[in-house]
C-alpha positions as CSV (number, residue, x, y, z in Angstrom):
1,M,74.6,-46.8,-39.0
2,A,74.2,-49.8,-36.7
3,E,74.3,-53.3,-38.2
4,V,71.3,-55.6,-37.5
5,V,71.5,-59.3,-38.2
6,L,68.1,-61.1,-38.4
7,D,67.5,-64.8,-38.6
8,V,64.8,-65.1,-41.2
9,E,62.5,-68.1,-41.8
10,P,62.2,-69.4,-45.4
11,K,58.8,-67.9,-46.1
12,P,57.7,-64.5,-47.6
13,F,59.6,-61.8,-45.8
14,G,57.3,-58.8,-46.6
15,I,59.6,-56.1,-47.8
16,K,59.9,-54.0,-51.0
17,C,63.2,-52.4,-51.9
18,H,64.6,-49.8,-54.3
19,G,68.2,-50.7,-54.7
20,Q,69.4,-51.6,-51.2
21,E,66.9,-49.4,-49.4
22,I,63.7,-50.9,-47.9
23,T,60.8,-48.8,-49.2
24,N,57.9,-50.8,-47.7
25,V,57.4,-53.3,-44.9
26,S,54.1,-55.2,-45.2
27,A,51.8,-55.1,-42.1
28,G,51.8,-58.3,-40.2
29,S,54.7,-59.7,-42.2
30,Q,57.7,-61.5,-40.9
31,A,59.8,-58.4,-41.5
32,Q,57.5,-56.2,-39.4
33,K,57.5,-58.8,-36.6
34,L,61.3,-58.7,-36.6
35,G,61.3,-54.9,-36.3
36,V,62.5,-54.1,-39.9
37,K,61.9,-50.5,-40.8
38,K,61.3,-48.5,-43.9
39,G,64.5,-46.7,-44.9
40,W,66.9,-49.4,-43.7
41,K,69.7,-50.5,-46.1
42,V,70.2,-54.2,-46.9
43,V,73.8,-55.0,-47.6
44,E,74.0,-58.8,-47.1
45,I,71.6,-61.7,-47.2
46,G,72.8,-65.2,-46.2
47,G,76.4,-64.2,-46.5
48,T,75.9,-62.8,-50.0
49,A,76.5,-59.1,-50.6
50,V,73.6,-57.3,-52.3
51,S,73.7,-54.0,-54.1
52,S,70.4,-53.8,-56.1
53,T,66.7,-54.7,-55.9
54,A,67.4,-57.7,-58.1
55,D,70.1,-59.0,-55.7
56,V,67.8,-58.7,-52.7
57,T,65.0,-60.5,-54.6
58,K,67.3,-63.3,-55.8
59,A,68.9,-63.8,-52.3
60,L,65.5,-63.9,-50.5
61,A,64.1,-66.4,-53.2
62,A,67.2,-68.6,-52.8
63,G,66.7,-68.8,-49.1
64,K,63.1,-69.8,-49.5
65,K,63.9,-72.5,-52.0
66,G,66.6,-74.0,-49.8
67,G,64.2,-74.4,-46.8
68,K,66.6,-72.9,-44.4
69,K,67.0,-69.9,-42.2
70,Y,69.3,-67.1,-43.4
71,K,70.6,-63.8,-42.1
72,I,70.0,-60.3,-43.4
73,K,72.4,-57.4,-42.6
């Protein structure tokens, strides 16, 4: 599997996950505009490893609160 690193703005990203797997990408969302696809596996956000839906949610929320860009692998 290829690794994709995305610079993400601190606003709603538009994905739903089950564990690390992306199960939905919202139409017109930042994720869709960046080319994120259903079925991709998220392993890292902003330098923090993620292994569950809760980890993904927490990491995305932390990025939004910090008002900064962050990377998703």
